[in-house]
N, C-alpha and C positions, 0 to 999 in steps of 0.2 A: 267577716268571719267565713262566709261561704267560699271566698276566693282561696282560703288556706286549705280547704278540704281536698284531699287527693282522691279523685274519682277514677274508678276502674270499671269499664264496661265489661260485663261478664256474659251477656247473652243478648241476642236480638231475635225478636219474634214478630212475624208479619201476621196481622189480624184484620178484622173488619169491625167497625162500630157503626151501626145504623147504615149499613151498605157502603160506608166510606173506607177505603183501604188505609190502615193505620200501622204503625210500628211501635211495639213495646221494646224499650231499651232497658234491660236489666243491668243494675250497677251495684257496686258496693263502694263505700267511702268511709274514711276515718280521719279524724283530726282531733288531737287532744283527747278529751274524754267522750267524744261523740263517734259512734259507729252507726252507719245507716246502710241497710240492704233494702232494695226496692226496685221499682221500675217507673219510668215516665212514658207517656204515650204521646207520640208526635205523628204528624201526617207523613205519608210516604214521600211526598214532595220535599218536605223539610229534611227528612232522613237522607234522601239521595243527594240533596244539595250539600249536606254536611258530611257525607259518608267517606269522602276522599281523604280526610285528614283526621287523625286521632285527636288533635287539639280542638278542631271544630266540633267533633262529636262530643267530646268532654264538655266543651262550653255549652252546647245545646242542652245536655243533661243538667249542668249547673244552673242554667237559666230556668228550666222547667222546675227543678227542685227548689230554687229560691222562690218562685211564684207560689208553689205549693205550701211552703213553710212561712210565708209572709202573712201576718194577721190581716184580715180584711177590716177596713174601718167600719165602725158601727153606725 
């Protein structure tokens, strides 16, 4: 299901978390009856590794979003 969602990056914000440089990637996505607006946080190294390609950036957001929405085993 996650691979069918169309993800659009809407904003990029450089921040720090516990003195580590991070990047918030704001996005919106929709697919069928699901609409999601939010952001994922990645390291600056991951961001710059994937920032040269729209497809790579979108896939990075998709992976982070999938991890956030996948239930943790009890």
